[in-house]
N, C-alpha and C positions, 0 to 999 in steps of 0.2 A: 503493499500500500503505501510505504513512503517512499520508495523508488517512481510509483505511480504519480503522485503527488509532486515530486521534483519534475519530473518528465512534463507535467501541464504546465507550473511554472516556467520553465526554461523554453518551454514551446510558445506560452504567450509574453515572454519578453524577446523572442526572437522575431516576432511578428510585429514589433513595435517598429514604427517610421524612424529613419534617420534622425528626425527632431528629438526624439526620445532616449537614442541610444546610449547617451552620455550620461542618460539617468537609467540606466537597465539594474533591474532589482536584484537584490541578495538573492537567489533563488533559494539556497538552505536557512535563510533568515527567515523568509516566506513561509515555507514550509514548517519552520518550528512555531511561528505564530499559527498558524492553522491547527497543529497537532496540542498546543498547549490549549487554545480556544475549545475546539470540539471535543477532548479526550479529560482536559482537568480541571474543568471550567468550574469558577467559584459563583455564576452570575445567580443561582437559583437561592444560593445562601445569602447572598446580598438582597436580593429582592425580598427573602422573608424578613431581614432586620428592618429594611425602609417601610415595608406593607405592616407585616403581623406586628411585631416589635412595637416600631415606633409610634404605630397606629395614624389618623387623620392626620395630615400636613396640612391643613389650611394657612394661609400666610400670617406668619409672625404667632402662630399656636404654637403650645409648646411641644406638639407632635412634629410639626416639623423642626425644632430647634434640637431635638433627641435624634432625627435622621441625620442635619448637619451634623450634629456632635460626633457621631458613630462615624459618616463618612471622612471626616477630618482626622480623624483617630486610624482610618480604615487605611488612608493617604498614606499617613505618616507609617503605619505598621509595615506598609508595602514598598518603604522606599523613597517615596515622594519628598520633594522640598516644596518650602515654602506653604506648607499647609494650611488652612485657615479659613473661618468664616468673616469675611470682608463686608463692612458695611456698604452699602451703594447710596444711603440717603434716607428721607423719612419716609414710611409707608403710612402708618396709624397704627391703630389697635388690634391687640390679637385678640383670639377667642376661640372657645370649645363648648361642647355639650358635655355635660357632668349628668345628667339624668335625661331620659325623655320618657314618658309613657301616657298613652292617650286611649281612648276606649268607647264606644257607643255604650251605654247602662240601660236605656229607654229607645225601642220597645224590648231589646234584649241586650246581653253582653258579646260586644265584639270589638277585639283590640284591632286596631285601624295601624295602616303603615303610614307614617305620618313623622317627617324630620323636621326640625326646627329650620329656618331659614338662617343662614350665616349672618352673625352679628346683629340679632335679635335676641330681646331679654327672655328671660324666665317667667314662668306664672307665678315666683314667690309660693311654692307650694299648691299642695291639690286647687283644683277648681272645677265645680261642678255646675253646668247650666245646660238649660233648651238652647237649640241649635237655631238662630234665626237667618233667614237668608234673605238679601238684599238684593234686590232687583234694581241696579243701577248701569246706565250707560253713559252718562256724563257727570260732572260733578254738581251740575243743578240737582239732579235726582236724590243727592245725598239730604236734602233739606226737607224731604219727609220723613226721615229717620232721626232727624235730629230730638235730642231729650227722651230716646225710646232704645237706646242701647249699651247702658251702664251695666257694667258685670256681665253683660251676653257674649255668648261663642257665637261669633257672626262668619258668614261665607257669601261670596258673590253669585248671584245666578249665571252660572258659567257651562256652556256645551263642551264636551269632550275635546281636548285640546288636539288629541290623535286619534285616529283610529287603527283599531288592529290589523296587523300586518298578518297575512297569511307565507312569506315569503320566509326562507332561511336565515336565522340568526345570522351565522358567521359564513363568510367565504373569504376566497381566497382568488386573485389576480389569474384571469386564465390568459395562454399564451394571445392569443388573439386581443385581449384586452392591453398586455404589454406591448403589443405591436403597435396598435394603433395611439397606445401614452407615446412610444418613442416617435412618433410621426408628427406629434404635434408641437405649434412654435412656441416660443415663450409668450405671447400674449394669450394663450389658452391657459386654461386653469385658476387657482386660488380659490377661496372657500365662498359660497354667496353672500352675499350680504343680507341681513334680515329684512323682513318685508317690513312694510307699515312705517307708520309716523314714530319714528323712534322718541322723538322729543314731546311728542304730543303722550305719548305712553307713560313717559318718566315724568311728565308733568300731571296726567291723571292719578299716578301711583304717588306722588308724593302729596297731593290733594288726600286721597283716601289715608294716608298713615297720620296727617295731622287730624281728619277727623276722628280717626280712631282714637288717637289720643285723648281729645277734647271731648269727648262722649263717654269715656272710659270704658270702653270694652275689655273684657278680662283677657279673649284669646281671639285670633283669626286662622281661619282655616283656608290655604289656598290650594287650588288644583295643581300640580306638579304633572309634567309630563311625562309619558311612557305608559305601558301596559303590561298586562301579566306579572304585575307585583314590582315590576323594576320602575322606580321615582327617581328621574334627575332632579338634582338638587341646583338651587343657586342662592344669590344673597337678597335678605330680605331689606339691608339698608346700606348707606354709606360706612367705611371703615375708617375715615377718619376720626380723631380724637374730639372733633369740632362737631361731628355728625348730631344731627336733631335725635330725640328719642323717639322709639315708635313700640309699636304694641307686641306682645309674643305673638307667634305665627309659626304655624305648622304646614309644611307641605306636603299635602297629602295625595296617596296612590291615585289615580283617576278612579280604579273600581270602588275604593272607599268614599271618597269625594261624591261620585255617581250615587251611589247607594243611600248616601246620606241626604242631599239633594233631592233624590225622587222620593226617599219620603215624607220629606219636612213640605216639599209641595204638593205632594198626594194629600196631604191633611194628617199625616201621621207625625205626632209630634216625637221629637229626636232628644234624650239627655246625653251629655258627652261629658267626660272627665280627665283631665290631663294635669298630669304633675311635671312639668318641665324645668329644669334647672341649667342655665347657661352661666358662662363667667368670662367677662373682659379683662385682659391684658396690657396695662397702660406704663407697665416700668419703663420699657424700652421701645420706642414709636419706631424704631429705625428697621429698615430691611436688610438681609444680610445673606451674598451668596457665598456658597462653599468653593474654595481654590486650590488646586495643588497642581505640582509640576515635575516634568522628567526634564532637569536642565540637558542644553545642549552642549555641544562641542565647539568648533569651528564657525558656526551660527547661531551661538547661544541667543543673542539680542533680535533673533526672528522667531516667529510663534507660529506654529498650530495649533488650534483652539480647538477643543470637541466641548459638546455641553446637552444639555437637556434640563428641563425646569424638576425642580425635586418637590416644591407646593401641590398640594391638592385641594379639590373639594373633600367635605367632612361627612358625605353620608357613608363612606366605606372608607377603606385605605389606599384609593389611589394609587393602584397595580398598574392597570394599563394607562392610566394619565395624572403620571408619568413616570411611577418609580421604575418601571421596565426600561424606559428609556434612560434613567438614570444609573441603573444598575448595570446596564450596558456600557457607559460610558466609562463607568469605575472601572468594568470588567476589561475593559480595552486599556486601561491604564496598567490596570494590574498583571497582563498580559504581556504587555513590553518590557515591563519593568522583572518580572520573572522570567523572561527569557534570555534577559541580560544584554538588551539594545540600548545602545549609546548613540541617541539620536545627534543630530549635526545642529539641527533647530529645536529651541526650548519647545515640549509639548506642555499644554496647559489644559487642565480638565476645570469647567465652571459648571455648576450646577446651581441652576438660576431659582429666585424665591417670587413669588408674588405675579408669575405668568400669568395666571389664572384671570387677574386683574386688571389685565392689558400690556403684558411683556415687561414690566417694572424693571424686573432684576437686572435683564439683559441690556431693556436699554438705557438702564440709567449707568451700567457698568460700560459700556459703549460711551456714553456720553463723559464721564470721569476716567478713561483710558484714551479715547481713540478720536473722540471730535463732537461738535453738535450738528445733526443732519438739518436743523432748520437754518444753520446760517452757512452751513458745508467749510467751518472754521475747524482744521484739522490741526491734530498733535501728531508730534513726529513720531511716537508709537502705532501711528495707523498705518504708515507706509511698509511698517515691519511684519504684518501679518499675513503668511501664505494663504491660510484660509481657515473658515471657520465649518464645522460640521455638526449638526443637528440631530437629534433623533428624539421624535414626539407624534406620533402617529399610530399608537396603540402598541401591543405585544407582538403584532406578526412579523414574520421572517422580513430582512431587507431585498426588494425585488429588482433595486436600482436605483439611479438617482436626480435628481430634479436640478439642472443647471442654472439655474434661472436666467436663461437667454444667455450665458457666458459660450458664445459659439468656441471660442479658441481651447477651452478648458472640454468640451466634449470627448476629443478624439483622446486625451488624457486617462480621463475616468473610464472610456470603453476599455484601452489597454490594459487598465486597473483590475476592473471587475470580470473581465474575461475568464481566469482562473477559475471563477466562482458561478458559473454556469451551470455546474453539477451540484449546485446549492441552490439554486432557483432566482440566483443574480445574474445580472447583465443589461439590464437595462437603462439606457440614458436617454433621456429629453431634454430639449431645450424647454420645455415648459416650465412659467414660475407654478411656485405653489405658498400658500399664507397661510398665519395663524399660527407658526410657531417662531420661537425666538431669532433663528436665522435670519429674520426682517433688519431686525435691530444692526447686524454687521452691513447686511444688503445696502441698505440705508446711508451706512456711511463710506460704500465704495470697495468693503473688505467683501473679497468673496466668501459668500456666507451660502450654505447647501442642508437641506433636508432629503433624510433618503426616503425612497419610495417603498413602503410597507404594503404586507397584507393586510388587507383592513379586519378579518377575522368577525367579533361581534362587537365592535369598537364603537359603530354608530349606532348599532340597533338595540345593544345591552349595558354597555361599561361607561362610556365617556360622561364624567360628571355624575354618576348613578350611585345607587345603595348596592349593586352590582359588581362593583367594581375593587375585587378581591384577590388575592395572591392564587387562587383557584382558577382564575382566567389566564394567566401567564402560560406559554407553552415554551417548556425547557429548550428543547429542540432548536426552535427560532429564537431566542435571544441567544444562545450559543453560536448560532448562526451569524446574528447581527455583530455582535461583540468581536468575532472573529474577522468580517469586513471593516468595521471600523478599525481596528488596529492595523489590518493593514493598509487601508487608506492612509490612515496617519501616519504610518511608516514611509511610505511611499512620499508622501508629503513632506515630512520631515528630513527625507534624504536629497531631494532634488536639487540640482544644482541652482537652478532657479526658482523666485517666487513661483507662483500659480498665477496664470493671466488673469488680469482684471479686465472689468467691463469699463466703458466710460463713466468718468464719476459722475454722479447722480447729482441735478440740481436742487439748491437747498428748497426745503420745503418752507409751507407759511407756519406761522406762530402756532396756531390752530391744530395743526398736526404734531 
């Protein structure tokens, strides 16, 4: 098997054009990366610590700090240098759930699936009351309920947010889909924008929160997105230390929400009891990223950076979003250190925080170290980053990479991925993709990339949901991903030249 792998890498190296000949890879080193990554992996052990042991990792929560502290110590233990939690600026309050119970008691007992919205208060003990349905379409509709809601448990009259699907929950890319993806242009792709008037929705939500507080409601039930017991969670208010108070709010599964709604609208009184305890943490409002390095040699002032966000939402343990990506990037660093690789360029891993609230960790890191995309005022270090690689599209295996429209880099990536076609990787597309921390680097002119991954059940079951647990991870997929990341990092660190860059982006407006 080892001879076969060596031949594969030698053949791939031999097919590289003259432009890459000066950077022909060390086939034995590539084989050692693959052997360590596929046969001696620690990625699932790391994922276990980041999920089951650390717990939910909402931004600035104790769970996130537990995961960050462990990651720093792991990097040090594996022989990395400069491993630390690095502050990037002010974020806001931390928050966690410490108790959560809710059940229908009349007309019969039924424990409901319901999760406190992030950054909302608890109920200050057990509350019991009849559920009142509010039929509200506009802010002016609230007037008819004024003076009637004190101590009530309330919910809006809301249709199901999604229809139940009978499609398979999980899927992998087909060869036809990968072929189509490879043919797409840079303009294609990106995540779709949310529909509707977001400003009007936010304004309506603010008015509701204020009304609930003024009227003294004891608990709000809101309908969460999802079906079949899956509940996709969200935030209930701002995390800033200056944010205004809101009422306790439970995001409720569609099935339970609609059952309560049908009963009340059908004239059947419903009594519900709930005991919710949450805690805010305000002793340190700063956000932190985890940083660690393998120091380079003759080009040590130049950087190859890899990363993924370590923070999660709070309904589960954030396994696929994004303990998977963080574990893979930590594993890639471990592999390279374990095999005794001494890179020419410094290799840096950064595990971001507060990604879920708007890529805050990566954007502020880029601002602090490399420049301001609003003005395109660049710092000297911006010119010294060869590439940034990100992983944050679930727990599926790597099938290729998005080039973000970087034409010059496409043949390089193709040659590096060719040896992994037997593991399902090999697709290089010019397409842009959005929504992950690579955007912070791309915006400042640093080559930043996200890998193409099999979706599995990321979109249907795990992304931001109560189902995002360790059980959803696929060990062979994470081993494959870590091996490929380590290989691309090795290649990038050893190239004579920095990776090709696109034209420098234009300065953005202040609002962006």
